[in-house]
N, C-alpha and C positions, 0 to 999 in steps of 0.2 A: 299452294297451287303450282302445278308445272307451268313452264313458259309457253305462251302462245307463239307459234312459229310463223304464222302468216305475216308477210310484209306487203301484201297487195290487197288489203281488205277494202279500202276505199278506191274502187276502180272508177273509170269514166262512166260506167253504166250501173253504178250502185243504185239499188232499189228499182231499176228499170228492167222488167221481166219480159219484154217483147221488143221486137224491132220497131213496132209502132210507138211504144213508150219512149224508146231511145230517140226517135225522130221528133216526137212532140217536145221532149226536154231539150235536146241539143239544138234543134232548129228554131224553136219558138220561145220556150221558157227561159233558157239559160241566159240569154243576152239582155233580158229586160232589167232596167235599173231597179233599185230597191227604194221603196218609201216605207220607212219604219215609223209608223205613226203613234207607237206607244212603247217607251222604254224608260229606264231609270239611269241613263248615263249621266255623268257629271258634267254640267256646263263649264264648270271651273277647269276641269281637265282638258276639255276641248279648247277653251279660250287660251289657256296657257300653252297648249300644244307641245308639251315636252315629251321626249321618248318615254315609253312605258318602263323600259329597263329590265324588269324581271317578270318572268311568266307566273311566278307565284303570286305577285301582286295582281296581275291581270286576270288570273284564273281563280284564285282561292280567297282573296281578301273579303269579298262580299257575296260569294255564291253559295246561297243556302241549299241549292240542289246538291252540290258536291259535299257540303257539310253533312247533310243527312246521309249520303252514301258512305262517308267515312265513319260516321258514328255507327251506322248499321254494321260496318266491318270491324267494329271494336277498336277504332283508333282513339287514343287519348285526346281530350279536348285541347290540351296544350299544343298539339300538332294541327289543330283545326282552326280555332280562333284565339289560341293562347300566344305565349311569348317565345315559342320555339323559333329557331332560325329558319329563314325562308326555304333554303334547300332541304332542311329536315321536313318541313311541311310538304314540299313538292314530292319528296321521296315517299311520304306516307300516302299521298294521293296516288302516286304510281303503284304502290302496294295494293291500293283499293281497286284500281281500274279493271283488272281482270275479273274481279268479283262483281263488276257491274254488268256483265254480259246479259243481254236482253232488257236492261234498263236503258232509257234514252241517253243517259250519261255516257255510255260506251260509244254510241254513234257520234254524239256531239263532240266528244273528246278527240276522236280520230279524224272527223271532218275538219276540225279547227287546226289540228296539227298538219293536215294535208294542205288546206287552203292558205294558211298564213305562213307556214314554214317549209312546205313541200317535204314533210316527213311522213314516210310510209310505215315506219316501225310502230308496232303496238306499244303503247306506253305501259310499262311494267317494271318490276325492280331491276331486271337485267338491262334495260334500255334507259332507265331514268337519268343517269348521269350524262349520257351523250345527248339526250333530248333536252335536258335542262340547259346544257352549254350551248347547243345549236340554237334553241329558241331564244335565249338571252342575247346571243350574238345578233340576231335579227332585231329584237326589241330595243337594243341599245341605241339604234338610230331611227326606229319607227315611231312616229307620233300618232296620236288619235286621229288627226285629220288624214294622215297618209293611210292609216288602216281602213278608215271609212271609204276613202276614195278607191283603195285596192279592191274592195268588195262592191264597187259601183253603187254606193249608197247615196242617193240623190237628196233625200230628206230624212231627218230624224226629228221626232218630237219628244223632248224630255218631260219629266214630271216635276212640277214646281209648286211650292206652297203659295197661297194668295198674298203673303206678306213679303215674298222675295222681291228684291229690287231689280232683278233681271240684268244686273250689271254685266255678267259674263255673256248673256245673250247679246247685249249691245256690242260688246267687244267682238264677238263672233260675227255679227252682222257686218262689221267693218273690215273683217279679215277676208283674204282671197282664198277661201276654202271651196273645194268642189262640192262638199255637202252643205246644204242649208240646214240650219238648226233653229227650231222654233220651240217656244215654251208651251206647256199645257197647264191649265188652271186646275190643280188638284185640290178639291174643296173640303177634304175630309175633316180638317181641324175645325172648320166652322160648325160642324155638327156635334162636337163633343161637349155640349152644355152640361152633360151629366158628370164631367170630370172636374176634379179640383183645380186642374191646370187651366181651365177655360178662361178665368179672369186674367191670368198671365198672358194668354194668347190674345185676348182683347187689347192688352197693353201693346203688344207687337203690332196688332192691326192699327191701333191708334197712331203709332209712330210712323206707319207707312202711308197714312193719309193726312196727317198733320191737323186733325181736329179731334176733339174729345168725343168718346162714345159714351153717352150717358143714358141712352134708352134704345129701344129696338129700332126706332126710326133712324137714329144715328148709325146703328149697326148695318142696317140694309143700305143706307147711303154709302157707308164705307166699303161694303162688299161690291156695290156697283162701281164705285170709283176704282177698285182694284181690277175688276173685270175690264173696264175701259183702258186701264193702264197696260194690262196684258195684251189687249187687242191692239193697242198702238205699237206694241213691240212684236207683232207678228203672230200672236197666239190665235189659233183657229179651232182649238179643241178644249174641252173640259174633261174632268175625270172625277170619279167617286169610287171609293173602294173600302168603305167601312165594313168590317166583317162581323155582322150580327143580323138577327131578325129585324126586318124593316116593315113598318106599316105606315099607311096614309090615313090620318085621322081628320075628321071634320074639325074646322077651327074658324075663329074670327081673328082679325088682326088685333082687336082689343084684348082678346084672350092671350095671344102670343106676346103682346107688349107687356102684359101683367106678368107672364111667366118669365120673361127676360128680366124684368125689374126685380123679381124674387131672387133670381140667380145673382144679380149684382149686389143684393143685400145679404147674401150668404145663406139664404133659406134652401132647404132641401126640396127638390122637385120630384113629383110622382112620375111613374112610368108614362102615364097618360099625358102629363104636361110635357115631358121630354118629346114624346111623339108628336104632339101638336106643334111644338116649336120646330121640329125637324120637317114636318109636313109643310109648314109655311116656307121654310127655307128652301126645300126642294122646288116649290113652285116659283118663288122669287128668282132663284138661280136660273131655272130652266127658261123662264120668259126672257131673261137677259140673253141667254145663249141663242134663243130663237131670233131675238132682235138683231143680233150681230151675225147671224148665219153661221154660227159655230156648229161643230159636231159635239154632242154630249156623249160621254162614255160612262157606263155603269159596270163595274167589276163586282159581281155579287156572289156570295156564297162561302167565303172562307171562315173557319173558326180559328182565331188567332191566339198565339201565346199560350198554348195548352200546357207547356212544361214550365211552371212558375219558377222552379229552382234554376233551370237553365236561363230563363229570362232575367232573373236576379243576378246571375253570374255574368252574363254577356250583354244584356240589354235587349231592346226590341229588335225584331227581324233576326232572331237567333236561329231560325230554321225549325221552329216547332209549331208551325201552322198546318192545318189540314183541311180536308173537305168537310164542310158543314152540311147539315140537312134542314136548313131553314126554308120555310115555304116562301116562294117569291112571286107566284102568279098574281095573287091579289094586290100586292104592292105595285107591280108593274102596271097592271090593268088600271088601277085607280089613278096613278100618277100620269100615265100617258093619256088616259081618257079625259082627265081634268084639263090638261094642256091642249089636247086636240079639240076639245069642245069650244075653245075660244080661238082656234086656229093659231096656237102658240107652241106647237110641238116641233122642236128643232130636229134636225137629222140626228139619229140616235144609234149608238152601238152598245149592245149588251153582251156580257160574257158571263157564262155560268161555270162554276167550279165542280158542281155535282153532276156527273154524267147522266144520272137518272132523270135530270131536268132538261135534257137536250130538246126533246119534243115540246116541252112546256115553253122554253125560250123561243124556239123557232116559230111556233104557231102564234105566240103572243106578238112577236114583231110583225107578223103578217096582218094582224088586226088594224094596223095604223099605217099601211102603205098607201097614203093618200097625199095629194098635193102636186102631183106631176113630176116628182123627183125619182128617177129610177133607183131602186134600192135604198130609199130614204131611211128605212128602219132595218138595220143590220143586226143579225145575230152573229157575233164576232167569232173569230178563230178559236181553236182549242187553247185554253188558258191555264198556265201554271202546271198543275198535275196532269193536264190533258193535252199539253203541246208536244205530244210524242206520236209515233206512227199510228198506233191504235186510236188515240184520241182524235187525231186529225182526220183519219179515215171515217170515223163515226160522225164527226161534225160535218164533213163534206157530204156524206150519204144522207144525213138527216136534213141538211139544208136543201139538198137536191129533192128530197121527198116532200118537204113542207114549204119550200120557197123557190127562189131562183138562184141557183149556184152561179149562173152567168153574170149576175149583178154583184157578186161578193167582192168586198174590198181587200180580201186576202190576208196574208200573214203579218205578224209583228214579232219582235223578240221579247218584249217585257223584261229586258235584261239589264244588268249593271255592268256588263263586260263588253269592252271593245272588240273582243274576239268571238262574239256570239252570232255574227251575221250569217254564217253558213246555215243557220236555222231556216233562213228563207230558201236556200237551196234544198234543204231537207223537205220542206213543204212542197216545193215545186216538183221535186222528183216523185213524191207521193201522189200529188195531183195528176201528173202525167201518166203515171202507172195505172191509176184508177180509170182515167178516161180511156186509155188504150185497152184495158180489160173490157170495158163496156163495148168498145168498137169491135173487138175480136169475138165478142159473144153475140153480136148482131143487135145490141140494145140501143145503139146510136148509129147515125149514118156513117158509112165508111168514107169520111171526108176529112183528111188530115188538115187541110188548110182551114176549114171552118173550126174544127176543134182547137187547132193551134191558135187561131185568133181569139177564141174564147179563153184559152189558158193565158194568153198575153193580157187580156183584159183583167182577169182575176189577179194576176201577178203584179200588174202595174197600172194599166189604163183606167180601171174603175176607180182606183184611189186618186189618181190625178183629177178626174172629173168630180169626185165626191168631195174632197177636202179643199180644192181650189186654193192651194198655197200660192203665195206671190212668187 
């Protein structure tokens, strides 16, 4: 491919196609702090707060978006997740970037180069060496805490296993960082009773609560103890992201206790038994979340680890997950209705991965908007394959049609990279441009101040009021 000659691609008015859009972004959205309430950043890296050092580590070491793009471009795996030298990997990413045109990777790459390093050049083979050197010169002295402060990130919520001792969060809480860092109770491993590794996980859970788990009652007691421990250490959110079809079955506690006992004794469980156990666990967890005024999150819809050969070679999170077509409406309806019927439905955010289910999710959340909390039930921002311009616009438009965009808690990164926070800027520019288009078409009042305040609410204020972080 021939060289891209532009050096001013990311301008101050990127994605802003009218004077009104520019005003809404520059005067209202741009200055708002960031609350990133779901990501996969490393608490260990934040606590240690050492310079990142190398842009290859910061960009490529865990970014399955980039891995997929490089594989699609025919790059050998040794330059993606293998043992090639860092600069060799970076050069292969630079080789790939021009081919990502119209993929969100192209926008994200250039936004990150501009915001963190003030680099206007398009990353490509002819600029790779200079950009690598220039970025590494900056990262040689930039720590995670400094990068977060540079992007005006006020709060981040990491994603943490129930057995985590949260030691790094404790260290961060004592540090004088601009950004507050809170854990999130990610419950996935508790649900995998169907796996051979479940008993090993119970051993980890036992070690974290210091009493034996010999039956289902002990198990629930241990789970509640871990939730209380997370709460004591600043946690205000839970998360769930198991990628498969989910159902809520009728069950009794006696049935589930028997199913749990069968697992402890090495017996094989039926699909119905697995679903009864999971249904009970969903209810137990959600009631605890409600009691503590947590926000519960459900990431629903991926089909994971499709490429078994790649997973065997690299391990989990290899970048071979995709959009599933699992039915979700009945699961959400039964779960939320069961909780709502006893007034134990916590504030909830759902995220769908299949865009054909946008209206399903948006309308399902509207069924349970009760209890006097504005925007209690949130249909979350475009997630994973949908957190790009087209996906964000569709999410914003569907939420506007089916609910209240004005009560939306806004964008998150869902990222493992400390260089990913321009995604909030990306969202804000798209939001401002859409609102300005509506104003110029006469679809909303010609009132910049009113629309600007609404945009500030979506970007920041709604999240402050919704999550109530300390």
